[in-house]
TIMI-2910 file (N, C-alpha, C, CB; in pm, 1 decimal, decimal comma, always signed):
<rs>
+----------+----------+----------+----------+----------+----------+----------+----------+----------+----------+----------+----------+------+
!      n_x !      n_y !      n_z !     ca_x !     ca_y !     ca_z !      c_x !      c_y !      c_z !     cb_x !     cb_y !     cb_z ! resn !
+----------+----------+----------+----------+----------+----------+----------+----------+----------+----------+----------+----------+------+
!  -1574,5 !  -1871,5 !   -767,1 !  -1517,4 !  -1892,7 !   -641,0 !  -1616,9 !  -1964,6 !   -551,8 !  -1473,0 !  -1763,2 !   -581,3 !  Met !
!  -1568,1 !  -2054,9 !   -479,2 !  -1663,0 !  -2135,4 !   -386,4 !  -1706,2 !  -2056,3 !   -270,5 !  -1596,5 !  -2264,6 !   -332,3 !  Ser !
!  -1816,6 !  -2095,5 !   -207,2 !  -1868,3 !  -2025,0 !    -95,4 !  -1767,3 !  -2030,0 !    +16,9 !  -2001,7 !  -2081,8 !    -52,7 !  Ala !
!  -1697,5 !  -2148,2 !    +33,4 !  -1595,7 !  -2163,8 !   +139,9 !  -1488,3 !  -2064,8 !   +120,3 !  -1536,2 !  -2304,4 !   +142,4 !  Arg !
!  -1439,3 !  -2040,3 !     +1,3 !  -1331,7 !  -1944,5 !    -11,9 !  -1379,9 !  -1801,7 !    +12,8 !  -1269,3 !  -1955,6 !   -149,3 !  Lys !
!  -1504,9 !  -1766,8 !    -25,3 !  -1557,3 !  -1631,3 !     -3,1 !  -1567,8 !  -1612,3 !   +150,1 !  -1700,0 !  -1610,0 !    -75,7 !  Gln !
!  -1620,0 !  -1712,0 !   +220,4 !  -1634,1 !  -1696,3 !   +364,1 !  -1510,2 !  -1675,5 !   +424,6 !  -1697,1 !  -1807,4 !   +426,1 !  Thr !
!  -1394,9 !  -1759,0 !   +392,1 !  -1265,3 !  -1736,8 !   +447,2 !  -1208,3 !  -1600,0 !   +425,7 !  -1175,8 !  -1832,6 !   +394,2 !  Ala !
!  -1225,0 !  -1553,4 !   +307,2 !  -1165,8 !  -1427,7 !   +266,1 !  -1242,3 !  -1319,0 !   +335,3 !  -1167,6 !  -1409,5 !   +111,7 !  Arg !
!  -1372,9 !  -1322,3 !   +354,4 !  -1444,6 !  -1211,6 !   +416,6 !  -1421,3 !  -1203,4 !   +568,2 !  -1592,8 !  -1224,8 !   +388,3 !  Ser !
!  -1375,9 !  -1317,7 !   +625,2 !  -1341,7 !  -1313,7 !   +769,8 !  -1195,5 !  -1265,2 !   +794,0 !  -1360,9 !  -1456,1 !   +832,6 !  Lys !
!  -1117,6 !  -1248,6 !   +696,3 !   -982,5 !  -1208,3 !   +715,7 !   -972,2 !  -1059,6 !   +758,4 !   -904,6 !  -1233,3 !   +589,0 !  Ser !
!   -878,7 !  -1028,1 !   +838,1 !   -858,5 !   -892,0 !   +878,6 !   -792,4 !   -814,2 !   +769,6 !   -777,9 !   -885,2 !  +1003,8 !  Lys !
!   -837,9 !   -682,4 !   +760,5 !   -775,3 !   -597,3 !   +652,5 !   -630,6 !   -576,4 !   +675,0 !   -842,3 !   -460,9 !   +643,1 !  Pro !
!   -548,2 !   -573,5 !   +568,5 !   -413,7 !   -550,2 !   +582,5 !   -386,3 !   -402,1 !   +578,7 !   -339,6 !   -622,3 !   +480,1 !  Leu !
!   -289,2 !   -359,0 !   +663,8 !   -255,3 !   -215,7 !   +661,9 !   -104,3 !   -199,7 !   +625,4 !   -287,5 !   -148,5 !   +803,4 !  Arg !
!    -87,2 !   -143,3 !   +508,3 !    +51,4 !   -116,8 !   +458,3 !    +93,0 !    +30,5 !   +472,7 !    +62,4 !   -157,5 !   +309,7 !  Tyr !
!   +220,6 !    +52,3 !   +521,5 !   +268,5 !   +182,4 !   +534,9 !   +278,4 !   +244,8 !   +394,7 !   +401,5 !   +182,6 !   +608,4 !  Leu !
!   +241,9 !   +367,2 !   +370,7 !   +248,6 !   +437,2 !   +250,4 !   +332,0 !   +563,7 !   +281,7 !   +105,9 !   +468,3 !   +194,3 !  Val !
!   +441,0 !   +581,9 !   +208,6 !   +525,2 !   +707,0 !   +222,7 !   +488,4 !   +802,2 !   +110,1 !   +682,9 !   +674,3 !   +218,1 !  Val !
!   +450,6 !   +926,2 !   +149,3 !   +407,5 !  +1030,9 !    +54,2 !   +514,1 !  +1136,9 !    +55,0 !   +266,2 !  +1091,9 !    +91,2 !  Val !
!   +562,4 !  +1171,7 !    -57,9 !   +655,7 !  +1281,2 !    -65,7 !   +620,3 !  +1385,6 !   -168,8 !   +788,8 !  +1229,3 !    -93,6 !  Glu !
!   +653,1 !  +1508,0 !   -142,2 !   +627,7 !  +1617,9 !   -236,2 !   +736,4 !  +1609,5 !   -349,6 !   +631,7 !  +1761,3 !   -159,9 !  Arg !
!   +691,5 !  +1644,7 !   -473,6 !   +774,4 !  +1644,8 !   -584,8 !   +743,1 !  +1781,8 !   -653,6 !   +749,7 !  +1517,3 !   -676,9 !  Thr !
!   +821,6 !  +1805,6 !   -762,6 !   +808,8 !  +1928,1 !   -841,2 !   +663,9 !  +1927,1 !   -900,6 !   +922,6 !  +1936,3 !   -957,1 !  Arg !
!   +621,3 !  +1811,2 !   -942,8 !   +489,8 !  +1800,4 !  -1019,9 !   +377,2 !  +1771,9 !   -925,7 !   +494,5 !  +1686,9 !  -1129,5 !  Ala !
!   +396,8 !  +1756,1 !   -796,4 !   +288,2 !  +1722,1 !   -707,0 !   +330,1 !  +1635,3 !   -596,0 !   +180,5 !  +1657,6 !   -779,5 !  Gly !
!   +294,1 !  +1510,2 !   -601,0 !   +323,2 !  +1409,2 !   -495,3 !   +362,4 !  +1278,0 !   -559,9 !   +199,7 !  +1387,7 !   -401,2 !  Phe !
!   +441,0 !  +1199,0 !   -483,2 !   +470,8 !  +1064,6 !   -516,3 !   +445,2 !   +978,6 !   -391,2 !   +616,1 !  +1051,5 !   -567,8 !  Ser !
!   +424,1 !   +854,1 !   -411,4 !   +394,5 !   +762,8 !   -296,6 !   +458,5 !   +627,4 !   -328,7 !   +235,5 !   +746,9 !   -271,5 !  Ala !
!   +492,4 !   +558,4 !   -219,7 !   +549,7 !   +420,4 !   -230,9 !   +508,6 !   +341,4 !   -110,4 !   +706,5 !   +422,3 !   -242,9 !  Arg !
!   +506,8 !   +213,8 !   -117,5 !   +471,8 !   +129,4 !     -4,5 !   +599,9 !    +31,1 !    +16,2 !   +328,1 !    +46,1 !    -34,5 !  Ala !
!   +675,3 !    +56,8 !   +119,8 !   +799,0 !    -21,9 !   +141,5 !   +782,2 !   -169,6 !   +145,6 !   +861,6 !    +18,3 !   +265,8 !  Pro !
!   +666,3 !   -219,3 !   +185,9 !   +640,0 !   -366,3 !   +190,9 !   +595,2 !   -419,4 !    +54,7 !   +531,1 !   -398,9 !   +297,5 !  Asp !
!   +559,8 !   -322,6 !    -36,8 !   +515,7 !   -365,9 !   -175,8 !   +592,3 !   -290,4 !   -275,3 !   +362,9 !   -343,7 !   -200,9 !  Leu !
!   +724,7 !   -318,0 !   -296,7 !   +814,6 !   -237,6 !   -378,5 !   +764,1 !   -215,8 !   -519,6 !   +948,7 !   -301,7 !   -383,8 !  Pro !
!   +678,4 !   -298,9 !   -567,9 !   +626,6 !   -272,9 !   -709,8 !   +516,6 !   -173,1 !   -717,9 !   +575,3 !   -400,6 !   -772,4 !  Lys !
!   +465,6 !   -128,0 !   -602,5 !   +350,4 !    -38,4 !   -605,3 !   +396,7 !   +108,4 !   -572,3 !   +240,3 !    -88,2 !   -502,1 !  Val !
!   +387,2 !   +191,2 !   -672,2 !   +423,5 !   +332,5 !   -661,1 !   +315,6 !   +417,0 !   -731,7 !   +566,1 !   +359,0 !   -723,4 !  Val !
!   +305,9 !   +544,7 !   -693,3 !   +206,2 !   +624,5 !   -759,4 !   +251,6 !   +772,2 !   -762,9 !    +69,8 !   +609,5 !   -688,0 !  Ala !
!   +198,5 !   +852,9 !   -855,7 !   +223,5 !   +988,9 !   -870,3 !    +90,9 !  +1054,6 !   -880,0 !   +311,5 !  +1017,8 !   -988,0 !  Arg !
!    +84,5 !  +1181,3 !   -833,8 !    -44,5 !  +1260,3 !   -852,5 !    -16,3 !  +1402,6 !   -823,4 !   -161,9 !  +1209,3 !   -758,8 !  Gly !
!   -109,8 !  +1486,9 !   -875,0 !    -91,5 !  +1636,0 !   -855,5 !   -127,9 !  +1670,6 !   -715,6 !   -179,1 !  +1721,1 !   -955,5 !  Lys !
!   -216,7 !  +1599,9 !   -643,6 !   -256,1 !  +1632,5 !   -509,1 !   -227,8 !  +1508,9 !   -418,4 !   -407,8 !  +1674,8 !   -504,8 !  Thr !
!   -231,4 !  +1533,4 !   -290,5 !   -200,5 !  +1425,5 !   -195,9 !   -319,5 !  +1330,6 !   -201,3 !   -174,4 !  +1480,1 !    -47,3 !  Arg !
!   -439,4 !  +1377,7 !   -208,6 !   -564,6 !  +1293,7 !   -217,1 !   -549,1 !  +1203,8 !   -355,2 !   -707,2 !  +1396,2 !   -220,4 !  Asp !
!   -508,1 !  +1262,4 !   -464,1 !   -498,1 !  +1186,5 !   -585,1 !   -394,7 !  +1076,0 !   -575,8 !   -466,4 !  +1276,5 !   -698,0 !  Ala !
!   -281,2 !  +1106,8 !   -517,2 !   -181,6 !  +1004,9 !   -497,3 !   -225,4 !   +897,5 !   -399,9 !    -56,1 !  +1066,6 !   -450,2 !  Val !
!   -293,0 !   +929,1 !   -295,1 !   -341,8 !   +821,2 !   -205,2 !   -446,5 !   +738,0 !   -272,3 !   -398,7 !   +878,9 !    -75,7 !  Leu !
!   -540,8 !   +798,2 !   -350,6 !   -635,4 !   +708,7 !   -425,9 !   -563,0 !   +616,4 !   -522,6 !   -738,1 !   +792,7 !   -505,1 !  Arg !
!   -466,2 !   +668,0 !   -588,4 !   -387,8 !   +584,7 !   -679,1 !   -320,4 !   +474,4 !   -608,4 !   -287,1 !   +665,0 !   -751,1 !  Ala !
!   -261,7 !   +499,1 !   -490,7 !   -195,5 !   +401,1 !   -411,7 !   -296,9 !   +291,9 !   -364,8 !   -126,7 !   +469,1 !   -292,3 !  Met !
!   -405,1 !   +330,0 !   -319,6 !   -505,1 !   +237,7 !   -269,1 !   -549,1 !   +148,3 !   -382,2 !   -625,2 !   +312,4 !   -207,8 !  Ala !
!   -568,0 !   +202,4 !   -504,3 !   -606,8 !   +122,9 !   -622,4 !   -488,1 !    +29,2 !   -661,3 !   -646,6 !   +218,9 !   -744,7 !  Glu !
!   -370,8 !    +83,7 !   -656,3 !   -248,3 !     -2,1 !   -698,1 !   -227,6 !   -110,2 !   -600,5 !   -114,8 !    +82,2 !   -707,9 !  Gly !
!   -241,9 !    -84,3 !   -467,4 !   -223,3 !   -191,9 !   -369,9 !   -325,6 !   -299,1 !   -384,2 !   -227,2 !   -138,6 !   -231,1 !  Ile !
!   -456,8 !   -257,4 !   -405,2 !   -558,3 !   -355,8 !   -419,5 !   -539,2 !   -443,3 !   -550,9 !   -694,2 !   -285,1 !   -419,3 !  Ala !
!   -497,4 !   -377,1 !   -658,0 !   -468,2 !   -456,0 !   -782,1 !   -354,7 !   -550,9 !   -759,4 !   -433,9 !   -363,5 !   -900,7 !  Gln !
!   -251,5 !   -505,0 !   -697,0 !   -128,1 !   -593,4 !   -677,0 !   -166,5 !   -714,1 !   -591,5 !     -7,2 !   -512,4 !   -605,3 !  His !
!   -247,7 !   -687,7 !   -481,6 !   -285,0 !   -799,4 !   -396,1 !   -373,6 !   -902,1 !   -470,8 !   -358,2 !   -747,0 !   -271,8 !  Leu !
!   -465,4 !   -850,2 !   -557,6 !   -558,1 !   -938,6 !   -624,9 !   -476,6 !  -1018,8 !   -726,4 !   -675,6 !   -858,5 !   -693,6 !  Glu !
!   -369,4 !   -958,7 !   -795,5 !   -280,7 !  -1028,6 !   -880,8 !   -209,0 !  -1140,9 !   -805,5 !   -182,7 !   -933,0 !   -941,2 !  Thr !
!   -159,4 !  -1114,4 !   -690,7 !    -99,0 !  -1216,3 !   -610,6 !   -187,1 !  -1327,4 !   -575,2 !    -47,9 !  -1160,5 !   -492,8 !  Leu !
!   -312,1 !  -1296,5 !   -533,5 !   -415,3 !  -1392,8 !   -499,9 !   -439,9 !  -1483,1 !   -620,5 !   -545,9 !  -1321,2 !   -456,0 !  Arg !
!   -456,8 !  -1416,1 !   -742,0 !   -487,5 !  -1489,5 !   -857,5 !   -382,8 !  -1590,8 !   -899,9 !   -511,6 !  -1398,5 !   -963,1 !  Gly !
!   -252,7 !  -1552,4 !   -861,8 !   -142,9 !  -1648,8 !   -892,1 !   -119,4 !  -1741,3 !   -774,0 !    -10,6 !  -1573,9 !   -927,1 !  Lys !
!   -206,6 !  -1743,4 !   -677,7 !   -199,3 !  -1820,4 !   -553,4 !    -66,9 !  -1805,6 !   -487,1 !   -226,2 !  -1965,3 !   -578,7 !  Gln !
!    -17,6 !  -1680,3 !   -485,9 !    +99,4 !  -1649,2 !   -407,1 !    +70,8 !  -1580,5 !   -270,6 !   +188,1 !  -1562,4 !   -488,3 !  Arg !
!   +152,8 !  -1597,0 !   -177,2 !   +128,3 !  -1541,5 !    -46,5 !   +130,1 !  -1386,3 !    -50,7 !   +232,9 !  -1594,6 !    +52,7 !  Pro !
!    +40,9 !  -1318,5 !    +29,7 !    +44,0 !  -1178,5 !    +36,9 !   +152,1 !  -1131,9 !   +131,8 !    -88,1 !  -1126,8 !    +77,0 !  Leu !
!   +224,3 !  -1034,0 !    +96,5 !   +328,6 !   -973,3 !   +184,4 !   +278,2 !   -931,7 !   +314,8 !   +390,3 !   -856,4 !   +120,7 !  Pro !
!   +341,1 !   -970,2 !   +432,6 !   +295,8 !   -925,4 !   +553,2 !   +340,5 !   -784,7 !   +576,3 !   +338,9 !  -1013,6 !   +658,0 !  Lys !
!   +253,5 !   -696,0 !   +622,3 !   +296,7 !   -558,4 !   +648,3 !   +397,4 !   -561,1 !   +764,2 !   +173,4 !   -464,9 !   +681,9 !  Pro !
!   +517,6 !   -511,6 !   +746,8 !   +615,9 !   -500,2 !   +848,9 !   +676,4 !   -363,4 !   +861,3 !   +719,5 !   -596,6 !   +825,7 !  Thr !
!   +671,4 !   -278,4 !   +765,9 !   +723,3 !   -146,4 !   +770,6 !   +657,4 !    -64,1 !   +877,8 !   +708,3 !    -81,7 !   +639,7 !  Ala !
!   +731,8 !    +25,1 !   +939,1 !   +685,3 !   +117,9 !  +1040,9 !   +747,2 !   +253,8 !  +1014,9 !   +720,2 !    +67,4 !  +1183,1 !  Asp !
!   +691,6 !   +353,1 !  +1073,3 !   +745,8 !   +485,5 !  +1053,2 !   +729,0 !   +575,7 !  +1179,6 !   +677,7 !   +549,8 !   +932,0 !  Ala !
!   +814,0 !   +670,0 !  +1199,4 !   +793,6 !   +765,4 !  +1308,0 !   +875,1 !   +888,0 !  +1265,5 !   +839,2 !   +706,9 !  +1452,5 !  Leu !
!   +851,9 !   +999,0 !  +1343,0 !   +931,8 !  +1119,4 !  +1326,8 !  +1035,9 !  +1116,2 !  +1439,8 !   +841,9 !  +1252,0 !  +1331,0 !  Tyr !
!  +1160,1 !  +1149,7 !  +1396,2 !  +1262,0 !  +1158,9 !  +1486,9 !  +1309,2 !  +1304,5 !  +1506,0 !  +1370,4 !  +1071,8 !  +1444,1 !  Leu !
!  +1302,9 !  +1352,0 !  +1625,6 !  +1336,5 !  +1495,5 !  +1645,6 !  +1482,6 !  +1509,4 !  +1666,0 !  +1261,1 !  +1556,7 !  +1765,3 !  Glu !
!  +1545,5 !  +1594,6 !  +1589,3 !  +1695,3 !  +1612,0 !  +1597,4 !  +1721,0 !  +1756,6 !  +1634,3 !  +1769,5 !  +1574,7 !  +1458,5 !  Val !
!  +1795,6 !  +1778,2 !  +1738,5 !  +1840,2 !  +1914,5 !  +1773,4 !  +1973,3 !  +1940,5 !  +1713,3 !  +1846,6 !  +1935,1 !  +1924,8 !  Val !
!  +1981,3 !  +2049,1 !  +1645,5 !  +2113,6 !  +2087,4 !  +1585,1 !  +2170,6 !  +2206,3 !  +1663,1 !  +2098,8 !  +2125,0 !  +1429,7 !  Thr !
!  +2304,1 !  +2212,4 !  +1657,3 !  +2382,2 !  +2312,4 !  +1730,6 !  +2356,4 !  +2447,5 !  +1718,2 !  +2505,5 !  +2301,6 !  +1702,5 !  Gly !
+----------+----------+----------+----------+----------+----------+----------+----------+----------+----------+----------+----------+------+
</rs>
């Protein structure tokens, strides 16, 4: 990799992707809505988050290697409080 590419990459802002974590019978699962090919399972929340971080990094490196654009983070989340009767 040329010095120019390394400099350009090191100056870029980190990307922040939403990760949805859910409990399962076997532990936890996680997905990133902006990166539908990246999913993970783990026995603990920490384990699934580590697996997601690794999966996201590998997916982005694969896209870079193929000279494809990286998906822009667009997903958002919030809790909606609902009052029932």
